[in-house]
Backbone and ligand atoms as CSV (ligand in chain L), in Angstrom:
chain,resi,resn,atom,element,x,y,z
A,1,MET,N,N,8.239,203.676,132.793
A,1,MET,CA,C,9.114,204.868,132.887
A,1,MET,C,C,9.562,205.079,134.320
A,2,PRO,N,N,10.873,205.097,134.587
A,2,PRO,CA,C,11.301,205.357,135.964
A,2,PRO,C,C,10.969,206.793,136.376
A,3,LYS,N,N,10.620,206.966,137.651
A,3,LYS,CA,C,10.335,208.307,138.166
A,3,LYS,C,C,11.592,208.795,138.892
A,4,VAL,N,N,12.189,209.849,138.352
A,4,VAL,CA,C,13.471,210.325,138.866
A,4,VAL,C,C,13.324,211.757,139.368
A,5,GLY,N,N,13.898,212.024,140.543
A,5,GLY,CA,C,13.841,213.364,141.114
A,5,GLY,C,C,15.054,214.185,140.725
A,6,VAL,N,N,14.867,215.497,140.705
A,6,VAL,CA,C,16.006,216.413,140.553
A,6,VAL,C,C,15.974,217.336,141.765
A,7,LEU,N,N,17.048,217.336,142.533
A,7,LEU,CA,C,17.105,218.202,143.711
A,7,LEU,C,C,17.031,219.655,143.229
A,8,ALA,N,N,15.968,220.353,143.637
A,8,ALA,CA,C,15.653,221.652,143.031
A,8,ALA,C,C,15.784,222.783,144.049
A,9,LEU,N,N,16.904,222.796,144.772
A,9,LEU,CA,C,17.113,223.855,145.768
A,9,LEU,C,C,17.859,225.027,145.156
A,10,GLN,N,N,18.742,224.732,144.205
A,10,GLN,CA,C,19.615,225.749,143.617
A,10,GLN,C,C,20.281,225.126,142.399
A,11,GLY,N,N,20.717,225.948,141.433
A,11,GLY,CA,C,21.494,225.431,140.311
A,11,GLY,C,C,20.639,225.102,139.097
A,12,ASP,N,N,21.206,224.303,138.169
A,12,ASP,CA,C,20.542,224.108,136.868
A,12,ASP,C,C,19.663,222.856,136.840
A,13,PHE,N,N,18.739,222.781,137.825
A,13,PHE,CA,C,17.859,221.611,137.910
A,13,PHE,C,C,16.894,221.521,136.736
A,14,GLU,N,N,16.518,222.663,136.185
A,14,GLU,CA,C,15.558,222.668,135.065
A,14,GLU,C,C,16.153,221.954,133.827
A,15,ALA,N,N,17.431,222.199,133.542
A,15,ALA,CA,C,18.087,221.536,132.400
A,15,ALA,C,C,18.141,220.019,132.621
A,16,HIS,N,N,18.349,219.585,133.869
A,16,HIS,CA,C,18.368,218.145,134.150
A,16,HIS,C,C,16.999,217.514,133.983
A,17,ARG,N,N,15.970,218.267,134.351
A,17,ARG,CA,C,14.611,217.729,134.204
A,17,ARG,C,C,14.362,217.412,132.727
A,18,ARG,N,N,14.750,218.341,131.863
A,18,ARG,CA,C,14.547,218.129,130.423
A,18,ARG,C,C,15.429,216.979,129.910
A,19,ALA,N,N,16.683,216.915,130.391
A,19,ALA,CA,C,17.599,215.855,129.930
A,19,ALA,C,C,17.083,214.481,130.360
A,20,LEU,N,N,16.533,214.380,131.563
A,20,LEU,CA,C,15.985,213.101,132.027
A,20,LEU,C,C,14.796,212.695,131.164
A,21,GLU,N,N,13.982,213.679,130.790
A,21,GLU,CA,C,12.827,213.367,129.941
A,21,GLU,C,C,13.289,212.898,128.562
A,22,ARG,N,N,14.331,213.553,128.027
A,22,ARG,CA,C,14.886,213.119,126.731
A,22,ARG,C,C,15.399,211.688,126.810
A,23,ALA,N,N,15.953,211.320,127.989
A,23,ALA,CA,C,16.528,209.981,128.144
A,23,ALA,C,C,15.461,208.929,128.454
A,24,GLY,N,N,14.215,209.376,128.645
A,24,GLY,CA,C,13.134,208.403,128.816
A,24,GLY,C,C,12.630,208.228,130.240
A,25,ALA,N,N,12.795,209.243,131.099
A,25,ALA,CA,C,12.297,209.144,132.478
A,25,ALA,C,C,11.165,210.134,132.708
A,26,GLU,N,N,10.413,209.890,133.771
A,26,GLU,CA,C,9.501,210.906,134.276
A,26,GLU,C,C,10.308,211.678,135.324
A,27,ALA,N,N,10.446,212.991,135.142
A,27,ALA,CA,C,11.311,213.765,136.044
A,27,ALA,C,C,10.471,214.695,136.913
A,28,VAL,N,N,10.778,214.708,138.216
A,28,VAL,CA,C,10.055,215.596,139.132
A,28,VAL,C,C,11.040,216.363,140.006
A,29,GLU,N,N,10.653,217.554,140.409
A,29,GLU,CA,C,11.509,218.360,141.284
A,29,GLU,C,C,11.345,217.895,142.726
A,30,VAL,N,N,12.474,217.832,143.445
A,30,VAL,CA,C,12.466,217.367,144.834
A,30,VAL,C,C,13.030,218.463,145.735
A,31,ARG,N,N,12.254,218.817,146.771
A,31,ARG,CA,C,12.712,219.824,147.741
A,31,ARG,C,C,12.554,219.376,149.189
A,32,THR,N,N,11.864,218.261,149.402
A,32,THR,CA,C,11.604,217.809,150.777
A,32,THR,C,C,11.876,216.309,150.888
A,33,ALA,N,N,11.975,215.831,152.146
A,33,ALA,CA,C,12.193,214.402,152.381
A,33,ALA,C,C,11.004,213.581,151.851
A,34,GLU,N,N,9.800,214.136,151.947
A,34,GLU,CA,C,8.610,213.418,151.452
A,34,GLU,C,C,8.714,213.220,149.939
A,35,GLU,N,N,9.096,214.301,149.243
A,35,GLU,CA,C,9.230,214.194,147.781
A,35,GLU,C,C,10.335,213.205,147.406
A,36,LEU,N,N,11.385,213.161,148.233
A,36,LEU,CA,C,12.494,212.232,147.987
A,36,LEU,C,C,12.000,210.785,148.064
A,37,ASN,N,N,11.113,210.528,149.003
A,37,ASN,CA,C,10.593,209.165,149.166
A,37,ASN,C,C,9.789,208.681,147.979
A,38,GLY,N,N,9.333,209.616,147.130
A,38,GLY,CA,C,8.489,209.217,146.005
A,38,GLY,C,C,9.252,208.940,144.722
A,39,VAL,N,N,10.589,209.000,144.739
A,39,VAL,CA,C,11.340,208.803,143.485
A,39,VAL,C,C,12.288,207.602,143.569
A,40,GLU,N,N,12.649,207.080,142.383
A,40,GLU,CA,C,13.487,205.865,142.324
A,40,GLU,C,C,14.971,206.180,142.172
A,41,GLY,N,N,15.271,207.414,141.765
A,41,GLY,CA,C,16.656,207.857,141.627
A,41,GLY,C,C,16.652,209.365,141.758
A,42,LEU,N,N,17.849,209.963,141.964
A,42,LEU,CA,C,17.903,211.410,142.171
A,42,LEU,C,C,19.086,212.000,141.427
A,43,VAL,N,N,18.880,213.181,140.842
A,43,VAL,CA,C,19.990,213.943,140.269
A,43,VAL,C,C,20.268,215.141,141.176
A,44,ILE,N,N,21.542,215.340,141.527
A,44,ILE,CA,C,21.943,216.573,142.218
A,44,ILE,C,C,22.661,217.416,141.161
A,45,PRO,N,N,22.090,218.575,140.805
A,45,PRO,CA,C,22.583,219.327,139.643
A,45,PRO,C,C,23.850,220.131,139.937
A,46,GLY,N,N,24.335,220.795,138.897
A,46,GLY,CA,C,25.407,221.762,139.068
A,46,GLY,C,C,24.847,223.049,139.644
A,47,GLY,N,N,25.737,223.864,140.147
A,47,GLY,CA,C,25.344,225.119,140.775
A,47,GLY,C,C,26.492,225.573,141.637
A,48,GLU,N,N,26.209,225.960,142.851
A,48,GLU,CA,C,27.255,226.363,143.790
A,48,GLU,C,C,27.141,225.432,144.991
A,49,SER,N,N,28.137,224.526,145.128
A,49,SER,CA,C,27.975,223.459,146.125
A,49,SER,C,C,27.858,223.992,147.547
A,50,SER,N,N,28.557,225.108,147.872
A,50,SER,CA,C,28.484,225.622,149.246
A,50,SER,C,C,27.077,226.154,149.541
A,51,THR,N,N,26.480,226.833,148.566
A,51,THR,CA,C,25.114,227.355,148.730
A,51,THR,C,C,24.126,226.197,148.823
A,52,MET,N,N,24.315,225.192,147.938
A,52,MET,CA,C,23.388,224.056,147.934
A,52,MET,C,C,23.468,223.304,149.263
A,53,LEU,N,N,24.704,223.158,149.774
A,53,LEU,CA,C,24.897,222.468,151.054
A,53,LEU,C,C,24.182,223.215,152.181
A,54,LYS,N,N,24.279,224.541,152.156
A,54,LYS,CA,C,23.624,225.354,153.181
A,54,LYS,C,C,22.102,225.132,153.142
A,55,LEU,N,N,21.555,225.109,151.924
A,55,LEU,CA,C,20.109,224.899,151.780
A,55,LEU,C,C,19.712,223.480,152.205
A,56,ILE,N,N,20.570,222.502,151.859
A,56,ILE,CA,C,20.308,221.107,152.257
A,56,ILE,C,C,20.253,221.017,153.788
A,57,GLU,N,N,21.188,221.703,154.452
A,57,GLU,CA,C,21.217,221.681,155.922
A,57,GLU,C,C,19.994,222.395,156.489
A,58,GLU,N,N,19.647,223.543,155.906
A,58,GLU,CA,C,18.477,224.300,156.389
A,58,GLU,C,C,17.184,223.511,156.240
A,59,MET,N,N,17.103,222.717,155.167
A,59,MET,CA,C,15.881,221.939,154.915
A,59,MET,C,C,15.938,220.575,155.620
A,60,ASN,N,N,16.970,220.352,156.444
A,60,ASN,CA,C,17.156,219.062,157.139
A,60,ASN,C,C,17.161,217.875,156.176
A,61,LEU,N,N,17.861,218.060,155.058
A,61,LEU,CA,C,17.875,217.010,154.041
A,61,LEU,C,C,19.147,216.172,154.030
A,62,LEU,N,N,20.131,216.530,154.861
A,62,LEU,CA,C,21.418,215.824,154.799
A,62,LEU,C,C,21.243,214.327,155.102
A,63,GLU,N,N,20.603,214.017,156.216
A,63,GLU,CA,C,20.416,212.608,156.595
A,63,GLU,C,C,19.465,211.883,155.623
A,64,PRO,N,N,18.308,212.477,155.269
A,64,PRO,CA,C,17.446,211.809,154.275
A,64,PRO,C,C,18.173,211.523,152.956
A,65,LEU,N,N,19.062,212.434,152.515
A,65,LEU,CA,C,19.796,212.189,151.264
A,65,LEU,C,C,20.777,211.033,151.434
A,66,ARG,N,N,21.458,210.985,152.592
A,66,ARG,CA,C,22.388,209.876,152.846
A,66,ARG,C,C,21.640,208.553,152.861
A,67,GLU,N,N,20.501,208.528,153.528
A,67,GLU,CA,C,19.705,207.295,153.596
A,67,GLU,C,C,19.222,206.880,152.214
A,68,PHE,N,N,18.749,207.849,151.442
A,68,PHE,CA,C,18.288,207.582,150.081
A,68,PHE,C,C,19.412,206.915,149.287
A,69,GLY,N,N,20.616,207.486,149.409
A,69,GLY,CA,C,21.764,206.997,148.642
A,69,GLY,C,C,22.247,205.623,149.066
A,70,ARG,N,N,21.861,205.168,150.249
A,70,ARG,CA,C,22.243,203.812,150.654
A,70,ARG,C,C,21.435,202.774,149.901
A,71,GLU,N,N,20.299,203.193,149.331
A,71,GLU,CA,C,19.459,202.214,148.613
A,71,GLU,C,C,19.212,202.539,147.155
A,72,ARG,N,N,19.231,203.839,146.831
A,72,ARG,CA,C,18.844,204.202,145.474
A,72,ARG,C,C,19.922,205.058,144.809
A,73,PRO,N,N,19.956,205.035,143.471
A,73,PRO,CA,C,21.035,205.731,142.745
A,73,PRO,C,C,20.925,207.255,142.787
A,74,ILE,N,N,22.076,207.897,142.886
A,74,ILE,CA,C,22.160,209.359,142.784
A,74,ILE,C,C,23.208,209.704,141.723
A,75,PHE,N,N,22.870,210.673,140.882
A,75,PHE,CA,C,23.783,211.169,139.848
A,75,PHE,C,C,24.089,212.630,140.187
A,76,GLY,N,N,25.361,212.937,140.442
A,76,GLY,CA,C,25.748,214.308,140.775
A,76,GLY,C,C,26.600,214.909,139.676
A,77,THR,N,N,26.203,216.093,139.189
A,77,THR,CA,C,27.026,216.762,138.172
A,77,THR,C,C,27.657,218.008,138.785
A,78,CYS,N,N,28.962,218.126,138.619
A,78,CYS,CA,C,29.726,219.299,139.045
A,78,CYS,C,C,29.492,219.605,140.534
A,79,ALA,N,N,28.728,220.625,140.897
A,79,ALA,CA,C,28.451,220.855,142.323
A,79,ALA,C,C,27.841,219.603,142.956
A,80,GLY,N,N,27.006,218.886,142.182
A,80,GLY,CA,C,26.399,217.647,142.687
A,80,GLY,C,C,27.448,216.577,142.965
A,81,ALA,N,N,28.494,216.521,142.136
A,81,ALA,CA,C,29.594,215.576,142.364
A,81,ALA,C,C,30.346,215.948,143.638
A,82,ILE,N,N,30.521,217.256,143.856
A,82,ILE,CA,C,31.200,217.733,145.073
A,82,ILE,C,C,30.388,217.304,146.302
A,83,LEU,N,N,29.059,217.418,146.197
A,83,LEU,CA,C,28.196,217.065,147.336
A,83,LEU,C,C,28.173,215.561,147.609
A,84,LEU,N,N,28.452,214.736,146.590
A,84,LEU,CA,C,28.437,213.276,146.786
A,84,LEU,C,C,29.788,212.736,147.260
A,85,ALA,N,N,30.829,213.549,147.161
A,85,ALA,CA,C,32.196,213.059,147.394
A,85,ALA,C,C,32.458,212.673,148.849
A,86,ARG,N,N,33.540,211.946,149.049
A,86,ARG,CA,C,33.946,211.585,150.406
A,86,ARG,C,C,34.848,212.657,150.998
A,87,GLU,N,N,35.570,213.377,150.127
A,87,GLU,CA,C,36.502,214.389,150.622
A,87,GLU,C,C,36.486,215.597,149.686
A,88,VAL,N,N,36.381,216.790,150.257
A,88,VAL,CA,C,36.315,218.028,149.469
A,88,VAL,C,C,37.386,218.995,149.967
A,89,THR,N,N,38.144,219.570,149.015
A,89,THR,CA,C,39.150,220.571,149.391
A,89,THR,C,C,38.976,221.838,148.555
A,90,ASN,N,N,39.684,222.887,148.980
A,90,ASN,CA,C,39.745,224.183,148.281
A,90,ASN,C,C,38.417,224.951,148.258
A,91,PRO,N,N,37.825,225.341,149.358
A,91,PRO,CA,C,38.192,224.912,150.721
A,91,PRO,C,C,37.456,223.632,151.101
A,92,PRO,N,N,37.882,222.996,152.216
A,92,PRO,CA,C,37.176,221.789,152.655
A,92,PRO,C,C,35.728,222.114,153.019
A,93,GLN,N,N,34.817,221.204,152.739
A,93,GLN,CA,C,33.428,221.379,153.195
A,93,GLN,C,C,32.816,219.991,153.378
A,94,PRO,N,N,31.811,219.869,154.237
A,94,PRO,CA,C,31.179,218.560,154.440
A,94,PRO,C,C,30.474,218.098,153.172
A,95,ALA,N,N,30.293,216.794,153.046
A,95,ALA,CA,C,29.603,216.243,151.879
A,95,ALA,C,C,28.907,214.957,152.294
A,96,LEU,N,N,28.132,214.385,151.370
A,96,LEU,CA,C,27.359,213.183,151.689
A,96,LEU,C,C,28.248,211.945,151.848
A,97,GLY,N,N,29.410,211.930,151.193
A,97,GLY,CA,C,30.337,210.809,151.337
A,97,GLY,C,C,29.858,209.522,150.711
A,98,LEU,N,N,28.966,209.594,149.732
A,98,LEU,CA,C,28.412,208.372,149.133
A,98,LEU,C,C,29.276,207.826,147.994
A,99,VAL,N,N,30.135,208.675,147.422
A,99,VAL,CA,C,31.006,208.239,146.321
A,99,VAL,C,C,32.459,208.410,146.784
A,100,ASP,N,N,33.232,207.329,146.651
A,100,ASP,CA,C,34.595,207.356,147.182
A,100,ASP,C,C,35.559,208.074,146.231
A,101,ILE,N,N,35.439,209.398,146.241
A,101,ILE,CA,C,36.358,210.244,145.469
A,101,ILE,C,C,36.758,211.431,146.350
A,102,ALA,N,N,37.928,212.002,146.047
A,102,ALA,CA,C,38.331,213.270,146.672
A,102,ALA,C,C,38.312,214.319,145.576
A,103,VAL,N,N,37.651,215.446,145.821
A,103,VAL,CA,C,37.549,216.492,144.800
A,103,VAL,C,C,38.129,217.801,145.306
A,104,GLN,N,N,38.752,218.503,144.361
A,104,GLN,CA,C,39.276,219.840,144.646
A,104,GLN,C,C,38.399,220.833,143.886
A,105,ARG,N,N,37.742,221.707,144.601
A,105,ARG,CA,C,36.793,222.637,143.963
A,105,ARG,C,C,37.530,223.668,143.099
A,106,ASN,N,N,36.841,224.147,142.068
A,106,ASN,CA,C,37.333,225.230,141.190
A,106,ASN,C,C,38.791,225.017,140.793
A,107,ALA,N,N,39.130,223.765,140.478
A,107,ALA,CA,C,40.535,223.391,140.400
A,107,ALA,C,C,41.206,223.781,139.086
A,108,TYR,N,N,40.439,224.082,138.060
A,108,TYR,CA,C,41.055,224.457,136.787
A,108,TYR,C,C,41.392,225.941,136.769
A,109,GLY,N,N,40.945,226.658,137.786
A,109,GLY,CA,C,41.227,228.084,137.844
A,109,GLY,C,C,40.585,228.814,136.684
A,110,ARG,N,N,41.135,229.961,136.353
A,110,ARG,CA,C,40.556,230.829,135.334
A,110,ARG,C,C,40.518,230.221,133.925
A,111,GLN,N,N,41.533,229.351,133.589
A,111,GLN,CA,C,41.586,228.853,132.200
A,111,GLN,C,C,40.327,228.059,131.856
A,112,LEU,N,N,39.707,227.462,132.863
A,112,LEU,CA,C,38.576,226.613,132.539
A,112,LEU,C,C,37.316,227.116,133.234
A,113,ASP,N,N,37.111,228.433,133.222
A,113,ASP,CA,C,35.863,228.999,133.730
A,113,ASP,C,C,34.719,228.321,133.022
A,114,SER,N,N,34.893,228.154,131.710
A,114,SER,CA,C,33.863,227.512,130.920
A,114,SER,C,C,34.518,227.043,129.628
A,115,ARG,N,N,34.347,225.765,129.306
A,115,ARG,CA,C,34.977,225.223,128.099
A,115,ARG,C,C,34.199,224.014,127.605
A,116,ILE,N,N,34.166,223.861,126.282
A,116,ILE,CA,C,33.525,222.680,125.701
A,116,ILE,C,C,34.611,221.813,125.082
A,117,VAL,N,N,34.676,220.548,125.469
A,117,VAL,CA,C,35.708,219.649,124.946
A,117,VAL,C,C,35.051,218.350,124.464
A,118,ARG,N,N,35.862,217.519,123.761
A,118,ARG,CA,C,35.365,216.200,123.346
A,118,ARG,C,C,36.057,215.135,124.167
A,119,LEU,N,N,35.272,214.217,124.708
A,119,LEU,CA,C,35.823,213.127,125.505
A,119,LEU,C,C,35.617,211.819,124.762
A,120,THR,N,N,36.468,210.834,125.093
A,120,THR,CA,C,36.294,209.487,124.554
A,120,THR,C,C,35.827,208.602,125.699
A,121,PRO,N,N,34.525,208.341,125.773
A,121,PRO,CA,C,34.011,207.585,126.919
A,121,PRO,C,C,34.338,206.099,126.836
A,122,GLU,N,N,34.331,205.452,128.001
A,122,GLU,CA,C,34.585,204.011,128.062
A,122,GLU,C,C,33.303,203.264,128.378
A,123,ALA,N,N,33.301,201.954,128.064
A,123,ALA,CA,C,32.138,201.111,128.382
A,123,ALA,C,C,31.883,201.198,129.883
A,124,PRO,N,N,30.648,201.112,130.347
A,124,PRO,CA,C,29.437,200.768,129.610
A,124,PRO,C,C,28.785,201.906,128.812
A,125,LEU,N,N,29.428,203.047,128.682
A,125,LEU,CA,C,28.845,204.073,127.809
A,125,LEU,C,C,29.011,203.626,126.369
A,126,PRO,N,N,28.001,203.823,125.528
A,126,PRO,CA,C,28.161,203.469,124.119
A,126,PRO,C,C,29.300,204.273,123.500
A,127,PRO,N,N,30.051,203.691,122.547
A,127,PRO,CA,C,31.200,204.382,121.973
A,127,PRO,C,C,30.800,205.631,121.191
A,128,GLY,N,N,31.786,206.492,120.958
A,128,GLY,CA,C,31.552,207.719,120.202
A,128,GLY,C,C,31.872,208.925,121.068
A,129,ASP,N,N,32.512,209.921,120.470
A,129,ASP,CA,C,32.902,211.122,121.202
A,129,ASP,C,C,31.740,211.712,121.974
A,130,LEU,N,N,32.076,212.247,123.132
A,130,LEU,CA,C,31.069,212.844,124.005
A,130,LEU,C,C,31.446,214.308,124.200
A,131,GLU,N,N,30.513,215.195,123.862
A,131,GLU,CA,C,30.771,216.618,124.060
A,131,GLU,C,C,30.574,216.931,125.543
A,132,ALA,N,N,31.542,217.641,126.138
A,132,ALA,CA,C,31.456,217.909,127.575
A,132,ALA,C,C,31.641,219.396,127.852
A,133,VAL,N,N,30.711,219.965,128.607
A,133,VAL,CA,C,30.769,221.374,128.995
A,133,VAL,C,C,31.268,221.447,130.432
A,134,PHE,N,N,32.377,222.168,130.640
A,134,PHE,CA,C,32.903,222.382,131.995
A,134,PHE,C,C,32.631,223.823,132.415
A,135,ILE,N,N,32.101,224.013,133.612
A,135,ILE,CA,C,31.861,225.359,134.140
A,135,ILE,C,C,32.400,225.411,135.569
A,136,ARG,N,N,33.484,226.122,135.775
A,136,ARG,CA,C,34.128,226.220,137.098
A,136,ARG,C,C,34.136,224.855,137.796
A,137,ALA,N,N,34.695,223.903,137.077
A,137,ALA,CA,C,34.614,222.501,137.497
A,137,ALA,C,C,35.629,222.156,138.584
A,138,PRO,N,N,35.295,221.143,139.378
A,138,PRO,CA,C,36.281,220.580,140.296
A,138,PRO,C,C,37.166,219.580,139.556
A,139,ILE,N,N,38.298,219.195,140.162
A,139,ILE,CA,C,39.078,218.061,139.649
A,139,ILE,C,C,38.955,216.923,140.657
A,140,ILE,N,N,38.727,215.726,140.123
A,140,ILE,CA,C,38.684,214.534,140.970
A,140,ILE,C,C,40.128,214.087,141.168
A,141,ARG,N,N,40.643,214.239,142.391
A,141,ARG,CA,C,42.059,213.977,142.684
A,141,ARG,C,C,42.342,212.546,143.108
A,142,ARG,N,N,41.318,211.851,143.611
A,142,ARG,CA,C,41.516,210.465,144.040
A,142,ARG,C,C,40.231,209.701,143.754
A,143,VAL,N,N,40.384,208.472,143.260
A,143,VAL,CA,C,39.232,207.597,143.020
A,143,VAL,C,C,39.464,206.324,143.823
A,144,GLY,N,N,38.527,205.991,144.698
A,144,GLY,CA,C,38.665,204.806,145.556
A,144,GLY,C,C,38.602,203.513,144.764
A,145,GLU,N,N,39.009,202.421,145.421
A,145,GLU,CA,C,39.100,201.122,144.748
A,145,GLU,C,C,37.778,200.617,144.182
A,146,GLY,N,N,36.700,200.933,144.869
A,146,GLY,CA,C,35.393,200.420,144.423
A,146,GLY,C,C,34.795,201.203,143.266
A,147,ALA,N,N,35.434,202.301,142.884
A,147,ALA,CA,C,34.856,203.182,141.864
A,147,ALA,C,C,35.575,202.989,140.532
A,148,SER,N,N,34.887,203.266,139.413
A,148,SER,CA,C,35.584,203.178,138.123
A,148,SER,C,C,35.419,204.446,137.300
A,149,VAL,N,N,36.500,204.752,136.567
A,149,VAL,CA,C,36.547,205.966,135.751
A,149,VAL,C,C,36.002,205.633,134.360
A,150,LEU,N,N,34.982,206.367,133.919
A,150,LEU,CA,C,34.380,206.099,132.601
A,150,LEU,C,C,34.821,207.103,131.540
A,151,ALA,N,N,35.383,208.238,131.963
A,151,ALA,CA,C,35.931,209.202,130.997
A,151,ALA,C,C,36.932,210.099,131.713
A,152,ARG,N,N,37.940,210.535,130.938
A,152,ARG,CA,C,38.967,211.438,131.471
A,152,ARG,C,C,39.107,212.648,130.570
A,153,TYR,N,N,39.584,213.749,131.167
A,153,TYR,CA,C,39.960,214.925,130.392
A,153,TYR,C,C,41.345,215.340,130.877
A,154,ASN,N,N,42.297,215.467,129.962
A,154,ASN,CA,C,43.682,215.786,130.344
A,154,ASN,C,C,44.228,214.816,131.388
A,155,GLY,N,N,43.780,213.572,131.343
A,155,GLY,CA,C,44.266,212.573,132.288
A,155,GLY,C,C,43.484,212.499,133.592
A,156,ASP,N,N,42.691,213.520,133.901
A,156,ASP,CA,C,41.935,213.513,135.161
A,156,ASP,C,C,40.557,212.876,134.951
A,157,PRO,N,N,40.085,212.097,135.938
A,157,PRO,CA,C,38.754,211.508,135.827
A,157,PRO,C,C,37.687,212.596,135.789
A,158,VAL,N,N,36.723,212.477,134.876
A,158,VAL,CA,C,35.627,213.461,134.808
A,158,VAL,C,C,34.250,212.794,134.864
A,159,LEU,N,N,34.244,211.447,134.725
A,159,LEU,CA,C,32.985,210.699,134.845
A,159,LEU,C,C,33.323,209.422,135.608
A,160,VAL,N,N,32.719,209.253,136.780
A,160,VAL,CA,C,33.072,208.140,137.668
A,160,VAL,C,C,31.797,207.462,138.161
A,161,GLU,N,N,31.875,206.134,138.161
A,161,GLU,CA,C,30.762,205.321,138.631
A,161,GLU,C,C,31.210,204.640,139.923
A,162,HIS,N,N,30.375,204.665,140.944
A,162,HIS,CA,C,30.697,203.916,142.170
A,162,HIS,C,C,29.437,203.195,142.619
A,163,GLY,N,N,29.390,201.914,142.339
A,163,GLY,CA,C,28.190,201.141,142.654
A,163,GLY,C,C,27.002,201.729,141.926
A,164,ARG,N,N,25.959,202.085,142.683
A,164,ARG,CA,C,24.744,202.607,142.032
A,164,ARG,C,C,24.854,204.088,141.697
A,165,HIS,N,N,25.934,204.735,142.122
A,165,HIS,CA,C,26.022,206.185,141.933
A,165,HIS,C,C,26.937,206.574,140.770
A,166,LEU,N,N,26.672,207.803,140.271
A,166,LEU,CA,C,27.425,208.316,139.132
A,166,LEU,C,C,27.754,209.783,139.400
A,167,VAL,N,N,28.980,210.205,139.052
A,167,VAL,CA,C,29.307,211.635,139.159
A,167,VAL,C,C,30.026,212.088,137.891
A,168,SER,N,N,29.765,213.332,137.497
A,168,SER,CA,C,30.529,213.927,136.399
A,168,SER,C,C,30.920,215.337,136.823
A,169,THR,N,N,32.124,215.753,136.387
A,169,THR,CA,C,32.540,217.128,136.701
A,169,THR,C,C,32.119,218.073,135.575
A,170,PHE,N,N,31.535,217.492,134.503
A,170,PHE,CA,C,31.012,218.305,133.400
A,170,PHE,C,C,29.487,218.256,133.432
A,171,HIS,N,N,28.861,218.884,132.444
A,171,HIS,CA,C,27.401,219.066,132.461
A,171,HIS,C,C,26.710,218.370,131.290
A,172,PRO,N,N,26.433,217.066,131.396
A,172,PRO,CA,C,25.779,216.361,130.283
A,172,PRO,C,C,24.345,216.835,130.031
A,173,GLU,N,N,23.778,217.582,130.976
A,173,GLU,CA,C,22.407,218.099,130.794
A,173,GLU,C,C,22.373,219.264,129.813
A,174,LEU,N,N,23.558,219.805,129.467
A,174,LEU,CA,C,23.589,220.993,128.603
A,174,LEU,C,C,23.828,220.683,127.137
A,175,THR,N,N,24.057,219.396,126.816
A,175,THR,CA,C,24.210,219.019,125.408
A,175,THR,C,C,23.008,218.122,125.073
A,176,GLY,N,N,22.781,217.878,123.811
A,176,GLY,CA,C,21.609,217.078,123.456
A,176,GLY,C,C,21.832,215.574,123.613
A,177,ASP,N,N,23.076,215.174,123.920
A,177,ASP,CA,C,23.443,213.752,123.961
A,177,ASP,C,C,22.863,213.078,125.213
A,178,PRO,N,N,21.968,212.091,125.033
A,178,PRO,CA,C,21.302,211.506,126.207
A,178,PRO,C,C,22.083,210.373,126.886
A,179,ARG,N,N,23.306,210.018,126.365
A,179,ARG,CA,C,23.941,208.778,126.817
A,179,ARG,C,C,24.267,208.723,128.311
A,180,VAL,N,N,24.710,209.853,128.879
A,180,VAL,CA,C,25.101,209.812,130.296
A,180,VAL,C,C,23.854,209.670,131.189
A,181,HIS,N,N,22.788,210.398,130.837
A,181,HIS,CA,C,21.549,210.245,131.607
A,181,HIS,C,C,20.962,208.843,131.432
A,182,GLN,N,N,21.095,208.279,130.222
A,182,GLN,CA,C,20.599,206.909,130.002
A,182,GLN,C,C,21.378,205.905,130.844
A,183,LEU,N,N,22.711,206.110,130.931
A,183,LEU,CA,C,23.533,205.240,131.775
A,183,LEU,C,C,23.037,205.291,133.218
A,184,PHE,N,N,22.681,206.494,133.668
A,184,PHE,CA,C,22.158,206.624,135.030
A,184,PHE,C,C,20.810,205.896,135.165
A,185,LEU,N,N,19.940,206.074,134.179
A,185,LEU,CA,C,18.625,205.414,134.251
A,185,LEU,C,C,18.768,203.890,134.286
A,186,ASP,N,N,19.827,203.365,133.613
A,186,ASP,CA,C,20.074,201.914,133.634
A,186,ASP,C,C,20.338,201.405,135.052
A,187,LYS,N,N,20.790,202.292,135.936
A,187,LYS,CA,C,21.112,201.868,137.299
A,187,LYS,C,C,19.857,201.744,138.164
A,188,ILE,N,N,18.781,202.326,137.689
A,188,ILE,CA,C,17.545,202.312,138.481
A,188,ILE,C,C,16.859,200.965,138.321
A,189,GLY,N,N,16.462,200.413,139.455
A,189,GLY,CA,C,15.774,199.126,139.420
A,189,GLY,C,C,16.733,197.941,139.395
A,190,LYS,N,N,18.045,198.209,139.528
A,190,LYS,CA,C,19.016,197.095,139.545
A,190,LYS,C,C,19.320,196.691,140.973
L,1,LIG,N1,N,32.343,225.827,141.282
L,1,LIG,C1,C,31.152,225.217,141.804
L,1,LIG,C2,C,31.367,224.672,143.209
L,1,LIG,O1,O,32.459,224.573,143.666
L,1,LIG,C3,C,30.667,224.107,140.893
L,1,LIG,C4,C,30.339,224.654,139.513
L,1,LIG,C5,C,29.253,223.930,138.787
L,1,LIG,O2,O,28.442,223.171,139.367
L,1,LIG,N2,N,29.160,224.209,137.508
L,1,LIG,O3,O,30.413,224.325,143.858
């Protein structure tokens, strides 16, 4: 069983812990650089990316997270995707820069404060509609050459893989479907 951390500074880390367990991992909460060193992969959950960034800076975790991501997989959902991006707008804020995407925060405005939609995922995700929950989601405005889009909503990328890392602008931890977390677990140990 892979041992996977969930960054537990802010946001819906508890739902990710349960989703990782459903997908077949041992999940632990991570709040320090020492705890980060003990895991094989990391999930950065949804929440409020500006608040999470502030806490990451206060805990001196920015550099340890960047170093971790140079060797081990990170999966960022929503705020976590914003934190992994190379470029953030609306408003601009620093990020880890580990995934070559540009994201615009809160980009759906009021119409998509919260919505559940069906997506048609692409390989390597197993086929079959994927239920996706969006909560004040960002839009991925640019995807770099090294990254690939695994699902779209209204034409915009919502699930992107870049090397060992994965980002989604929706919340796969909130539905019972384990496929997205399983895809992430497949990246561990590769
Ligand atoms: N709107 C949040 C942000 O910009 C993200 C929302 C979420 O993670 N569900 O950080």
